[in-house]
N, CA and C atoms of all chains as a GROMACS GRO file, in nm:
protein
  600
    1MET      N    1   9.120   9.465   9.580
    1MET     CA    2   9.084   9.439   9.439
    1MET      C    3   9.020   9.567   9.384
    2ASN      N    4   9.077   9.623   9.278
    2ASN     CA    5   9.027   9.746   9.218
    2ASN      C    6   8.892   9.724   9.152
    3LYS      N    7   8.807   9.827   9.162
    3LYS     CA    8   8.677   9.821   9.096
    3LYS      C    9   8.662   9.941   9.002
    4PHE      N   10   8.552   9.942   8.924
    4PHE     CA   11   8.525  10.051   8.831
    4PHE      C   12   8.435  10.151   8.903
    5GLY      N   13   8.484  10.276   8.913
    5GLY     CA   14   8.404  10.379   8.979
    5GLY      C   15   8.366  10.489   8.882
    6LEU      N   16   8.260  10.560   8.915
    6LEU     CA   17   8.213  10.667   8.825
    6LEU      C   18   8.134  10.770   8.905
    7TYR      N   19   8.169  10.897   8.885
    7TYR     CA   20   8.083  11.006   8.934
    7TYR      C   21   8.022  11.067   8.808
    8THR      N   22   7.891  11.076   8.805
    8THR     CA   23   7.826  11.142   8.691
    8THR      C   24   7.747  11.262   8.743
    9LYS      N   25   7.778  11.380   8.686
    9LYS     CA   26   7.700  11.498   8.723
    9LYS      C   27   7.603  11.532   8.610
   10PHE      N   28   7.473  11.531   8.645
   10PHE     CA   29   7.370  11.576   8.552
   10PHE      C   30   7.336  11.721   8.588
   11THR      N   31   7.335  11.808   8.489
   11THR     CA   32   7.282  11.943   8.508
   11THR      C   33   7.146  11.947   8.440
   12THR      N   34   7.042  11.984   8.518
   12THR     CA   35   6.907  11.980   8.459
   12THR      C   36   6.865  12.120   8.416
   13HIS      N   37   6.761  12.127   8.339
   13HIS     CA   38   6.699  12.256   8.309
   13HIS      C   39   6.635  12.308   8.439
   14GLU      N   40   6.625  12.440   8.448
   14GLU     CA   41   6.571  12.507   8.568
   14GLU      C   42   6.444  12.438   8.618
   15GLY      N   43   6.438  12.402   8.748
   15GLY     CA   44   6.316  12.350   8.808
   15GLY      C   45   6.290  12.203   8.782
   16ARG      N   46   6.377  12.134   8.708
   16ARG     CA   47   6.352  11.991   8.675
   16ARG      C   48   6.437  11.896   8.757
   17ARG      N   49   6.518  11.948   8.850
   17ARG     CA   50   6.614  11.866   8.925
   17ARG      C   51   6.549  11.754   9.002
   18ASP      N   52   6.443  11.789   9.077
   18ASP     CA   53   6.381  11.687   9.163
   18ASP      C   54   6.315  11.577   9.080
   19GLU      N   55   6.264  11.618   8.964
   19GLU     CA   56   6.202  11.519   8.873
   19GLU      C   57   6.307  11.418   8.828
   20LEU      N   58   6.425  11.470   8.788
   20LEU     CA   59   6.532  11.380   8.744
   20LEU      C   60   6.580  11.292   8.860
   21ALA      N   61   6.596  11.352   8.977
   21ALA     CA   62   6.642  11.275   9.094
   21ALA      C   63   6.545  11.160   9.121
   22GLY      N   64   6.415  11.187   9.105
   22GLY     CA   65   6.315  11.082   9.126
   22GLY      C   66   6.330  10.968   9.027
   23MET      N   67   6.354  11.002   8.902
   23MET     CA   68   6.372  10.898   8.798
   23MET      C   69   6.496  10.814   8.829
   24LEU      N   70   6.604  10.883   8.874
   24LEU     CA   71   6.729  10.811   8.902
   24LEU      C   72   6.715  10.723   9.025
   25LEU      N   73   6.635  10.767   9.123
   25LEU     CA   74   6.610  10.683   9.241
   25LEU      C   75   6.535  10.556   9.200
   26GLU      N   76   6.442  10.572   9.105
   26GLU     CA   77   6.371  10.455   9.052
   26GLU      C   78   6.470  10.361   8.983
   27ALA      N   79   6.558  10.420   8.903
   27ALA     CA   80   6.660  10.339   8.834
   27ALA      C   81   6.748  10.267   8.936
   28ALA      N   82   6.778  10.334   9.046
   28ALA     CA   83   6.863  10.274   9.151
   28ALA      C   84   6.794  10.150   9.208
   29GLN      N   85   6.662  10.156   9.222
   29GLN     CA   86   6.589  10.038   9.271
   29GLN      C   87   6.604   9.923   9.173
   30GLY      N   88   6.599   9.956   9.043
   30GLY     CA   89   6.616   9.853   8.941
   30GLY      C   90   6.753   9.788   8.946
   31MET      N   91   6.852   9.857   9.005
   31MET     CA   92   6.989   9.804   9.011
   31MET      C   93   7.002   9.692   9.114
   32ALA      N   94   6.902   9.677   9.198
   32ALA     CA   95   6.909   9.576   9.306
   32ALA      C   96   6.942   9.438   9.250
   33SER      N   97   6.889   9.410   9.131
   33SER     CA   98   6.908   9.274   9.074
   33SER      C   99   7.018   9.270   8.968
   34VAL      N  100   7.089   9.382   8.951
   34VAL     CA  101   7.189   9.387   8.843
   34VAL      C  102   7.324   9.338   8.895
   35GLU      N  103   7.374   9.232   8.834
   35GLU     CA  104   7.502   9.170   8.871
   35GLU      C  105   7.616   9.271   8.859
   36GLY      N  106   7.703   9.272   8.958
   36GLY     CA  107   7.826   9.352   8.946
   36GLY      C  108   7.810   9.497   8.983
   37CYS      N  109   7.688   9.538   9.020
   37CYS     CA  110   7.666   9.677   9.062
   37CYS      C  111   7.672   9.682   9.215
   38ASP      N  112   7.776   9.742   9.271
   38ASP     CA  113   7.789   9.749   9.416
   38ASP      C  114   7.724   9.874   9.473
   39VAL      N  115   7.743   9.986   9.405
   39VAL     CA  116   7.688  10.114   9.455
   39VAL      C  117   7.627  10.188   9.337
   40TYR      N  118   7.504  10.239   9.358
   40TYR     CA  119   7.439  10.328   9.260
   40TYR      C  120   7.359  10.426   9.345
   41ALA      N  121   7.424  10.538   9.385
   41ALA     CA  122   7.364  10.629   9.482
   41ALA      C  123   7.334  10.764   9.418
   42ILE      N  124   7.219  10.821   9.456
   42ILE     CA  125   7.174  10.947   9.398
   42ILE      C  126   7.194  11.058   9.500
   43ASN      N  127   7.261  11.164   9.457
   43ASN     CA  128   7.294  11.275   9.547
   43ASN      C  129   7.256  11.409   9.484
   44ILE      N  130   7.218  11.505   9.569
   44ILE     CA  131   7.201  11.640   9.518
   44ILE      C  132   7.301  11.730   9.589
   45PRO      N  133   7.376  11.813   9.511
   45PRO     CA  134   7.477  11.899   9.572
   45PRO      C  135   7.412  12.014   9.647
   46ASP      N  136   7.470  12.046   9.763
   46ASP     CA  137   7.408  12.149   9.848
   46ASP      C  138   7.408  12.286   9.779
   47GLU      N  139   7.514  12.310   9.696
   47GLU     CA  140   7.527  12.446   9.645
   47GLU      C  141   7.493  12.458   9.496
   48ASP      N  142   7.410  12.368   9.443
   48ASP     CA  143   7.379  12.377   9.299
   48ASP      C  144   7.238  12.324   9.274
   49PRO      N  145   7.142  12.415   9.258
   49PRO     CA  146   7.001  12.375   9.250
   49PRO      C  147   6.962  12.299   9.122
   50THR      N  148   7.056  12.292   9.026
   50THR     CA  149   7.019  12.217   8.903
   50THR      C  150   7.100  12.089   8.890
   51GLY      N  151   7.183  12.056   8.993
   51GLY     CA  152   7.272  11.941   8.979
   51GLY      C  153   7.221  11.815   9.046
   52VAL      N  154   7.256  11.700   8.987
   52VAL     CA  155   7.234  11.569   9.049
   52VAL      C  156   7.362  11.490   9.024
   53TRP      N  157   7.420  11.437   9.130
   53TRP     CA  158   7.540  11.353   9.115
   53TRP      C  159   7.504  11.207   9.140
   54VAL      N  160   7.550  11.118   9.055
   54VAL     CA  161   7.529  10.974   9.076
   54VAL      C  162   7.666  10.912   9.104
   55THR      N  163   7.675  10.839   9.216
   55THR     CA  164   7.796  10.767   9.254
   55THR      C  165   7.778  10.621   9.216
   56GLU      N  166   7.870  10.568   9.138
   56GLU     CA  167   7.861  10.427   9.098
   56GLU      C  168   7.990  10.354   9.130
   57VAL      N  169   7.975  10.227   9.176
   57VAL     CA  170   8.090  10.137   9.188
   57VAL      C  171   8.047  10.003   9.131
   58TRP      N  172   8.125   9.955   9.036
   58TRP     CA  173   8.094   9.828   8.969
   58TRP      C  174   8.212   9.732   8.984
   59ASN      N  175   8.185   9.604   8.974
   59ASN     CA  176   8.296   9.507   8.982
   59ASN      C  177   8.404   9.540   8.880
   60ASP      N  178   8.359   9.570   8.755
   60ASP     CA  179   8.452   9.610   8.650
   60ASP      C  180   8.377   9.688   8.542
   61SER      N  181   8.451   9.741   8.445
   61SER     CA  182   8.385   9.829   8.348
   61SER      C  183   8.291   9.750   8.256
   62SER      N  184   8.319   9.620   8.237
   62SER     CA  185   8.230   9.544   8.147
   62SER      C  186   8.092   9.524   8.212
   63ALA      N  187   8.089   9.510   8.345
   63ALA     CA  188   7.959   9.500   8.414
   63ALA      C  189   7.882   9.630   8.395
   64HIS      N  190   7.953   9.742   8.407
   64HIS     CA  191   7.889   9.872   8.387
   64HIS      C  192   7.840   9.885   8.244
   65GLN      N  193   7.928   9.852   8.150
   65GLN     CA  194   7.895   9.863   8.007
   65GLN      C  195   7.770   9.780   7.974
   66ALA      N  196   7.765   9.657   8.027
   66ALA     CA  197   7.652   9.567   7.999
   66ALA      C  198   7.521   9.629   8.049
   67SER      N  199   7.529   9.699   8.160
   67SER     CA  200   7.404   9.754   8.218
   67SER      C  201   7.342   9.860   8.128
   68LEU      N  202   7.426   9.923   8.046
   68LEU     CA  203   7.374  10.031   7.960
   68LEU      C  204   7.285   9.976   7.848
   69SER      N  205   7.296   9.846   7.822
   69SER     CA  206   7.214   9.791   7.714
   69SER      C  207   7.086   9.727   7.768
   70LEU      N  208   7.065   9.735   7.900
   70LEU     CA  209   6.940   9.684   7.956
   70LEU      C  210   6.822   9.772   7.913
   71GLU      N  211   6.706   9.711   7.894
   71GLU     CA  212   6.588   9.788   7.852
   71GLU      C  213   6.559   9.902   7.949
   72GLU      N  214   6.572   9.871   8.082
   72GLU     CA  215   6.542   9.975   8.183
   72GLU      C  216   6.632  10.097   8.163
   73ALA      N  217   6.759  10.070   8.131
   73ALA     CA  218   6.854  10.182   8.116
   73ALA      C  219   6.817  10.266   7.994
   74LYS      N  220   6.784  10.194   7.885
   74LYS     CA  221   6.749  10.267   7.761
   74LYS      C  222   6.625  10.352   7.782
   75SER      N  223   6.525  10.296   7.851
   75SER     CA  224   6.399  10.374   7.866
   75SER      C  225   6.420  10.490   7.964
   76LEU      N  226   6.508  10.471   8.066
   76LEU     CA  227   6.539  10.582   8.157
   76LEU      C  228   6.605  10.696   8.080
   77ILE      N  229   6.702  10.663   7.998
   77ILE     CA  230   6.776  10.765   7.922
   77ILE      C  231   6.679  10.845   7.835
   78GLN      N  232   6.586  10.773   7.772
   78GLN     CA  233   6.490  10.839   7.686
   78GLN      C  234   6.397  10.933   7.766
   79LYS      N  235   6.348  10.880   7.879
   79LYS     CA  236   6.256  10.958   7.964
   79LYS      C  237   6.326  11.081   8.022
   80ALA      N  238   6.453  11.063   8.059
   80ALA     CA  239   6.525  11.169   8.132
   80ALA      C  240   6.582  11.276   8.038
   81ARG      N  241   6.604  11.239   7.912
   81ARG     CA  242   6.675  11.330   7.820
   81ARG      C  243   6.617  11.473   7.818
   82PRO      N  244   6.485  11.491   7.813
   82PRO     CA  245   6.432  11.629   7.805
   82PRO      C  246   6.463  11.714   7.928
   83LEU      N  247   6.498  11.649   8.040
   83LEU     CA  248   6.523  11.724   8.163
   83LEU      C  249   6.668  11.771   8.173
   84ILE      N  250   6.754  11.712   8.088
   84ILE     CA  251   6.899  11.724   8.107
   84ILE      C  252   6.961  11.830   8.015
   85ALA      N  253   7.034  11.922   8.077
   85ALA     CA  254   7.102  12.028   8.000
   85ALA      C  255   7.250  11.992   7.981
   86GLY      N  256   7.305  11.906   8.068
   86GLY     CA  257   7.447  11.872   8.052
   86GLY      C  258   7.485  11.753   8.137
   87ILE      N  259   7.591  11.683   8.095
   87ILE     CA  260   7.640  11.566   8.169
   87ILE      C  261   7.793  11.572   8.174
   88GLU      N  262   7.850  11.556   8.294
   88GLU     CA  263   7.996  11.545   8.309
   88GLU      C  264   8.025  11.415   8.384
   89GLN      N  265   8.134  11.350   8.347
   89GLN     CA  266   8.168  11.224   8.417
   89GLN      C  267   8.314  11.226   8.460
   90ILE      N  268   8.336  11.171   8.580
   90ILE     CA  269   8.473  11.151   8.630
   90ILE      C  270   8.491  10.999   8.642
   91LYS      N  271   8.576  10.944   8.554
   91LYS     CA  272   8.598  10.799   8.558
   91LYS      C  273   8.704  10.768   8.664
   92LEU      N  274   8.678  10.666   8.746
   92LEU     CA  275   8.762  10.637   8.862
   92LEU      C  276   8.800  10.490   8.867
   93THR      N  277   8.914  10.465   8.931
   93THR     CA  278   8.945  10.329   8.976
   93THR      C  279   8.923  10.331   9.126
   94THR      N  280   8.828  10.251   9.173
   94THR     CA  281   8.799  10.246   9.317
   94THR      C  282   8.893  10.145   9.381
   95LEU      N  283   8.980  10.194   9.468
   95LEU     CA  284   9.088  10.111   9.524
   95LEU      C  285   9.039  10.026   9.641
   96GLY      N  286   8.940  10.080   9.713
   96GLY     CA  287   8.890  10.006   9.830
   96GLY      C  288   8.831  10.103   9.931
   97GLY      N  289   8.798  10.050  10.049
   97GLY     CA  290   8.742  10.134  10.154
   97GLY      C  291   8.621  10.070  10.216
   98LYS      N  292   8.553  10.147  10.303
   98LYS     CA  293   8.437  10.096  10.376
   98LYS      C  294   8.311  10.110  10.292
   99GLY      N  295   8.231  10.006  10.296
   99GLY     CA  296   8.098  10.012  10.234
   99GLY      C  297   8.096   9.983  10.085
  100ILE      N  298   8.204   9.936  10.031
  100ILE     CA  299   8.200   9.905   9.885
  100ILE      C  300   8.250   9.764   9.861
  101MET      N  301   6.543  10.802  10.338
  101MET     CA  302   6.597  10.887  10.445
  101MET      C  303   6.727  10.950  10.393
  102ASN      N  304   6.732  11.082  10.389
  102ASN     CA  305   6.850  11.150  10.337
  102ASN      C  306   6.971  11.130  10.428
  103LYS      N  307   7.087  11.122  10.362
  103LYS     CA  308   7.212  11.110  10.439
  103LYS      C  309   7.307  11.224  10.399
  104PHE      N  310   7.420  11.233  10.470
  104PHE     CA  311   7.521  11.334  10.441
  104PHE      C  312   7.625  11.272  10.349
  105GLY      N  313   7.642  11.333  10.229
  105GLY     CA  314   7.739  11.281  10.134
  105GLY      C  315   7.849  11.383  10.110
  106LEU      N  316   7.963  11.331  10.065
  106LEU     CA  317   8.077  11.420  10.041
  106LEU      C  318   8.172  11.357   9.939
  107TYR      N  319   8.206  11.437   9.837
  107TYR     CA  320   8.317  11.399   9.748
  107TYR      C  321   8.431  11.493   9.784
  108THR      N  322   8.547  11.434   9.815
  108THR     CA  323   8.664  11.519   9.842
  108THR      C  324   8.773  11.486   9.740
  109LYS      N  325   8.817  11.590   9.668
  109LYS     CA  326   8.928  11.566   9.575
  109LYS      C  327   9.057  11.622   9.636
  110PHE      N  328   9.155  11.532   9.654
  110PHE     CA  329   9.289  11.575   9.696
  110PHE      C  330   9.376  11.584   9.570
  111THR      N  331   9.445  11.695   9.556
  111THR     CA  332   9.549  11.704   9.452
  111THR      C  333   9.683  11.695   9.524
  112THR      N  334   9.765  11.599   9.481
  112THR     CA  335   9.892  11.579   9.552
  112THR      C  336  10.005  11.646   9.474
  113HIS      N  337  10.117  11.660   9.539
  113HIS     CA  338  10.239  11.702   9.470
  113HIS      C  339  10.282  11.588   9.378
  114GLU      N  340  10.351  11.626   9.270
  114GLU     CA  341  10.392  11.530   9.168
  114GLU      C  342  10.453  11.403   9.232
  115GLY      N  343  10.404  11.285   9.191
  115GLY     CA  344  10.464  11.159   9.234
  115GLY      C  345  10.424  11.112   9.372
  116ARG      N  346  10.340  11.186   9.442
  116ARG     CA  347  10.304  11.149   9.579
  116ARG      C  348  10.163  11.088   9.588
  117ARG      N  349  10.094  11.070   9.473
  117ARG     CA  350   9.954  11.026   9.472
  117ARG      C  351   9.935  10.891   9.536
  118ASP      N  352  10.018  10.794   9.499
  118ASP     CA  353   9.997  10.658   9.552
  118ASP      C  354  10.024  10.653   9.702
  119GLU      N  355  10.118  10.736   9.746
  119GLU     CA  356  10.149  10.742   9.889
  119GLU      C  357  10.025  10.791   9.967
  120LEU      N  358   9.962  10.897   9.913
  120LEU     CA  359   9.842  10.950   9.980
  120LEU      C  360   9.728  10.848   9.974
  121ALA      N  361   9.710  10.784   9.858
  121ALA     CA  362   9.603  10.684   9.845
  121ALA      C  363   9.622  10.574   9.950
  122GLY      N  364   9.747  10.534   9.972
  122GLY     CA  365   9.775  10.430  10.072
  122GLY      C  366   9.736  10.475  10.212
  123MET      N  367   9.767  10.600  10.247
  123MET     CA  368   9.730  10.653  10.380
  123MET      C  369   9.578  10.655  10.395
  124LEU      N  370   9.509  10.696  10.287
  124LEU     CA  371   9.363  10.707  10.294
  124LEU      C  372   9.298  10.568  10.302
  125LEU      N  373   9.359  10.469  10.237
  125LEU     CA  374   9.306  10.332  10.248
  125LEU      C  375   9.320  10.282  10.391
  126GLU      N  376   9.431  10.319  10.454
  126GLU     CA  377   9.450  10.284  10.596
  126GLU      C  378   9.341  10.351  10.681
  127ALA      N  379   9.318  10.478  10.652
  127ALA     CA  380   9.214  10.552  10.725
  127ALA      C  381   9.078  10.485  10.704
  128ALA      N  382   9.055  10.437  10.583
  128ALA     CA  383   8.926  10.371  10.552
  128ALA      C  384   8.908  10.246  10.638
  129GLN      N  385   9.018  10.176  10.664
  129GLN     CA  386   9.009  10.058  10.752
  129GLN      C  387   8.969  10.101  10.892
  130GLY      N  388   9.024  10.212  10.936
  130GLY     CA  389   8.990  10.264  11.068
  130GLY      C  390   8.843  10.301  11.081
  131MET      N  391   8.779  10.328  10.966
  131MET     CA  392   8.637  10.369  10.968
  131MET      C  393   8.544  10.251  10.999
  132ALA      N  394   8.598  10.129  10.992
  132ALA     CA  395   8.514  10.009  11.012
  132ALA      C  396   8.436  10.020  11.143
  133SER      N  397   8.500  10.079  11.245
  133SER     CA  398   8.434  10.082  11.376
  133SER      C  399   8.370  10.218  11.406
  134VAL      N  400   8.369  10.306  11.308
  134VAL     CA  401   8.318  10.442  11.334
  134VAL      C  402   8.167  10.447  11.307
  135GLU      N  403   8.092  10.480  11.412
  135GLU     CA  404   7.945  10.489  11.406
  135GLU      C  405   7.901  10.589  11.301
  136GLY      N  406   7.802  10.552  11.222
  136GLY     CA  407   7.742  10.650  11.132
  136GLY      C  408   7.813  10.667  10.999
  137CYS      N  409   7.924  10.596  10.981
  137CYS     CA  410   7.996  10.603  10.852
  137CYS      C  411   7.953  10.486  10.766
  138ASP      N  412   7.879  10.512  10.660
  138ASP     CA  413   7.831  10.405  10.572
  138ASP      C  414   7.929  10.374  10.459
  139VAL      N  415   7.985  10.482  10.400
  139VAL     CA  416   8.079  10.463  10.288
  139VAL      C  417   8.197  10.555  10.309
  140TYR      N  418   8.318  10.498  10.291
  140TYR     CA  419   8.442  10.579  10.291
  140TYR      C  420   8.532  10.510  10.189
  141ALA      N  421   8.520  10.551  10.061
  141ALA     CA  422   8.586  10.478   9.953
  141ALA      C  423   8.694  10.564   9.888
  142ILE      N  424   8.805  10.502   9.854
  142ILE     CA  425   8.919  10.572   9.797
  142ILE      C  426   8.928  10.543   9.648
  143ASN      N  427   8.934  10.648   9.569
  143ASN     CA  428   8.934  10.634   9.423
  143ASN      C  429   9.047  10.716   9.361
  144ILE      N  430   9.100  10.667   9.249
  144ILE     CA  431   9.192  10.750   9.172
  144ILE      C  432   9.132  10.774   9.034
  145PRO      N  433   9.130  10.900   8.991
  145PRO     CA  434   9.070  10.933   8.862
  145PRO      C  435   9.158  10.886   8.747
  146ASP      N  436   9.094  10.832   8.643
  146ASP     CA  437   9.172  10.775   8.533
  146ASP      C  438   9.255  10.881   8.460
  147GLU      N  439   9.200  11.005   8.458
  147GLU     CA  440   9.268  11.105   8.373
  147GLU      C  441   9.344  11.211   8.454
  148ASP      N  442   9.385  11.180   8.576
  148ASP     CA  443   9.454  11.285   8.655
  148ASP      C  444   9.554  11.218   8.749
  149PRO      N  445   9.683  11.217   8.711
  149PRO     CA  446   9.784  11.141   8.786
  149PRO      C  447   9.814  11.196   8.926
  150THR      N  448   9.760  11.314   8.959
  150THR     CA  449   9.789  11.368   9.094
  150THR      C  450   9.663  11.369   9.181
  151GLY      N  451   9.552  11.313   9.128
  151GLY     CA  452   9.426  11.324   9.204
  151GLY      C  453   9.390  11.199   9.281
  152VAL      N  454   9.323  11.220   9.396
  152VAL     CA  455   9.261  11.112   9.473
  152VAL      C  456   9.123  11.163   9.514
  153TRP      N  457   9.020  11.087   9.484
  153TRP     CA  458   8.884  11.124   9.524
  153TRP      C  459   8.837  11.032   9.637
  154VAL      N  460   8.781  11.089   9.742
  154VAL     CA  461   8.725  11.009   9.850
  154VAL      C  462   8.573  11.028   9.847
  155THR      N  463   8.501  10.915   9.842
  155THR     CA  464   8.354  10.918   9.846
  155THR      C  465   8.311  10.885   9.989
  156GLU      N  466   8.231  10.972  10.048
  156GLU     CA  467   8.182  10.945  10.184
  156GLU      C  468   8.030  10.956  10.187
  157VAL      N  469   7.970  10.864  10.268
  157VAL     CA  470   7.827  10.876  10.302
  157VAL      C  471   7.816  10.850  10.451
  158TRP      N  472   7.753  10.946  10.520
  158TRP     CA  473   7.737  10.938  10.665
  158TRP      C  474   7.588  10.947  10.702
  159ASN      N  475   7.550  10.892  10.815
  159ASN     CA  476   7.411  10.904  10.858
  159ASN      C  477   7.367  11.050  10.856
  160ASP      N  478   7.451  11.138  10.911
  160ASP     CA  479   7.420  11.282  10.912
  160ASP      C  480   7.550  11.361  10.929
  161SER      N  481   7.541  11.492  10.916
  161SER     CA  482   7.665  11.572  10.917
  161SER      C  483   7.731  11.571  11.056
  162SER      N  484   7.653  11.552  11.161
  162SER     CA  485   7.715  11.552  11.296
  162SER      C  486   7.803  11.428  11.314
  163ALA      N  487   7.762  11.315  11.255
  163ALA     CA  488   7.847  11.193  11.263
  163ALA      C  489   7.979  11.220  11.190
  164HIS      N  490   7.969  11.287  11.074
  164HIS     CA  491   8.090  11.321  11.000
  164HIS      C  492   8.177  11.417  11.081
  165GLN      N  493   8.114  11.522  11.132
  165GLN     CA  494   8.185  11.624  11.211
  165GLN      C  495   8.259  11.560  11.329
  166ALA      N  496   8.189  11.468  11.399
  166ALA     CA  497   8.250  11.403  11.517
  166ALA      C  498   8.374  11.324  11.477
  167SER      N  499   8.371  11.266  11.358
  167SER     CA  500   8.485  11.181  11.317
  167SER      C  501   8.612  11.262  11.298
  168LEU      N  502   8.595  11.392  11.270
  168LEU     CA  503   8.714  11.476  11.244
  168LEU      C  504   8.792  11.502  11.372
  169SER      N  505   8.728  11.479  11.487
  169SER     CA  506   8.801  11.506  11.613
  169SER      C  507   8.862  11.377  11.670
  170LEU      N  508   8.847  11.266  11.598
  170LEU     CA  509   8.912  11.141  11.643
  170LEU      C  510   9.064  11.153  11.627
  171GLU      N  511   9.136  11.090  11.719
  171GLU     CA  512   9.283  11.095  11.713
  171GLU      C  513   9.336  11.046  11.578
  172GLU      N  514   9.274  10.937  11.528
  172GLU     CA  515   9.320  10.880  11.400
  172GLU      C  516   9.308  10.983  11.288
  173ALA      N  517   9.197  11.059  11.290
  173ALA     CA  518   9.175  11.158  11.183
  173ALA      C  519   9.280  11.269  11.192
  174LYS      N  520   9.305  11.314  11.317
  174LYS     CA  521   9.402  11.424  11.335
  174LYS      C  522   9.541  11.379  11.290
  175SER      N  523   9.578  11.255  11.326
  175SER     CA  524   9.716  11.211  11.290
  175SER      C  525   9.726  11.187  11.140
  176LEU      N  526   9.616  11.141  11.077
  176LEU     CA  527   9.617  11.124  10.930
  176LEU      C  528   9.638  11.260  10.862
  177ILE      N  529   9.565  11.359  10.907
  177ILE     CA  530   9.573  11.493  10.845
  177ILE      C  531   9.716  11.545  10.855
  178GLN      N  532   9.776  11.524  10.971
  178GLN     CA  533   9.913  11.572  10.991
  178GLN      C  534  10.012  11.498  10.900
  179LYS      N  535   9.998  11.366  10.894
  179LYS     CA  536  10.087  11.283  10.813
  179LYS      C  537  10.071  11.316  10.664
  180ALA      N  538   9.946  11.340  10.623
  180ALA     CA  539   9.917  11.355  10.479
  180ALA      C  540   9.945  11.497  10.429
  181ARG      N  541   9.944  11.594  10.519
  181ARG     CA  542   9.954  11.736  10.476
  181ARG      C  543  10.071  11.763  10.381
  182PRO      N  544  10.192  11.712  10.406
  182PRO     CA  545  10.304  11.744  10.315
  182PRO      C  546  10.284  11.692  10.172
  183LEU      N  547  10.194  11.596  10.154
  183LEU     CA  548  10.175  11.537  10.021
  183LEU      C  549  10.074  11.616   9.938
  184ILE      N  550   9.996  11.702  10.008
  184ILE     CA  551   9.875  11.760   9.947
  184ILE      C  552   9.901  11.902   9.896
  185ALA      N  553   9.866  11.923   9.767
  185ALA     CA  554   9.881  12.056   9.706
  185ALA      C  555   9.747  12.130   9.705
  186GLY      N  556   9.635  12.053   9.712
  186GLY     CA  557   9.504  12.120   9.709
  186GLY      C  558   9.392  12.025   9.747
  187ILE      N  559   9.283  12.083   9.798
  187ILE     CA  560   9.165  12.005   9.837
  187ILE      C  561   9.039  12.075   9.786
  188GLU      N  562   8.950  12.001   9.719
  188GLU     CA  563   8.820  12.054   9.679
  188GLU      C  564   8.713  11.960   9.734
  189GLN      N  565   8.599  12.018   9.776
  189GLN     CA  566   8.493  11.932   9.829
  189GLN      C  567   8.359  11.967   9.764
  190ILE      N  568   8.281  11.862   9.736
  190ILE     CA  569   8.144  11.880   9.689
  190ILE      C  570   8.053  11.822   9.797
  191LYS      N  571   7.979  11.911   9.867
  191LYS     CA  572   7.890  11.867   9.974
  191LYS      C  573   7.758  11.822   9.913
  192LEU      N  574   7.710  11.707   9.956
  192LEU     CA  575   7.594  11.643   9.894
  192LEU      C  576   7.489  11.603   9.997
  193THR      N  577   7.365  11.595   9.952
  193THR     CA  578   7.263  11.523  10.028
  193THR      C  579   7.241  11.393   9.951
  194THR      N  580   7.270  11.282  10.016
  194THR     CA  581   7.252  11.151   9.951
  194THR      C  582   7.108  11.107   9.971
  195LEU      N  583   7.033  11.097   9.862
  195LEU     CA  584   6.888  11.072   9.868
  195LEU      C  585   6.856  10.925   9.884
  196GLY      N  586   6.946  10.840   9.830
  196GLY     CA  587   6.919  10.696   9.840
  196GLY      C  588   6.986  10.623   9.725
  197GLY      N  589   6.958  10.494   9.714
  197GLY     CA  590   7.015  10.415   9.605
  197GLY      C  591   7.069  10.283   9.655
  198LYS      N  592   7.138  10.213   9.566
  198LYS     CA  593   7.189  10.080   9.600
  198LYS      C  594   7.326  10.092   9.667
  199GLY      N  595   7.342  10.010   9.772
  199GLY     CA  596   7.472  10.000   9.837
  199GLY      C  597   7.503  10.104   9.941
  200ILE      N  598   7.404  10.183   9.978
  200ILE     CA  599   7.431  10.284  10.083
  200ILE      C  600   7.325  10.274  10.192
   0.00000   0.00000   0.00000
């Protein structure tokens, strides 16, 4: 059964990467109770000191879309905005595999 | 506890994407019994008809390294090679989150 996948790369301003990663880890804890969210993992790339990658897998895109209107999501976006210099997203269809 | 993460993008020759995705899904089934492999997910990007992204999370890089010497991995690489036009990898430290 196909799912909705997403890789999001945040590029932070110099020296703010760990701060953003911490905020996103907090957000990941908030996902524990969010319906339809299978994976919300926070990663830092080995070769890019300003990057943070978030791996997401959702049951479908509407579950993902609904999560963006949660109060926690809105307040995270507001808190994190000053740290962020750029955002890139790779939209995926997750076909299957281990751990999802 | 930090883990070893990896995004691998395979670019296939024209028209061979679904064939490669099928091989990788088979490989993902083989990962069920592989120690230290938490996530091995197969994804196709919405905006790139020749791409396949594999999301991996391992306990540590040595668990990942050991998996490459398994017979199944070697035979997959051999079988898949004719389909593949390019490979890019983003090495990650997975800090935590939901589902991993």
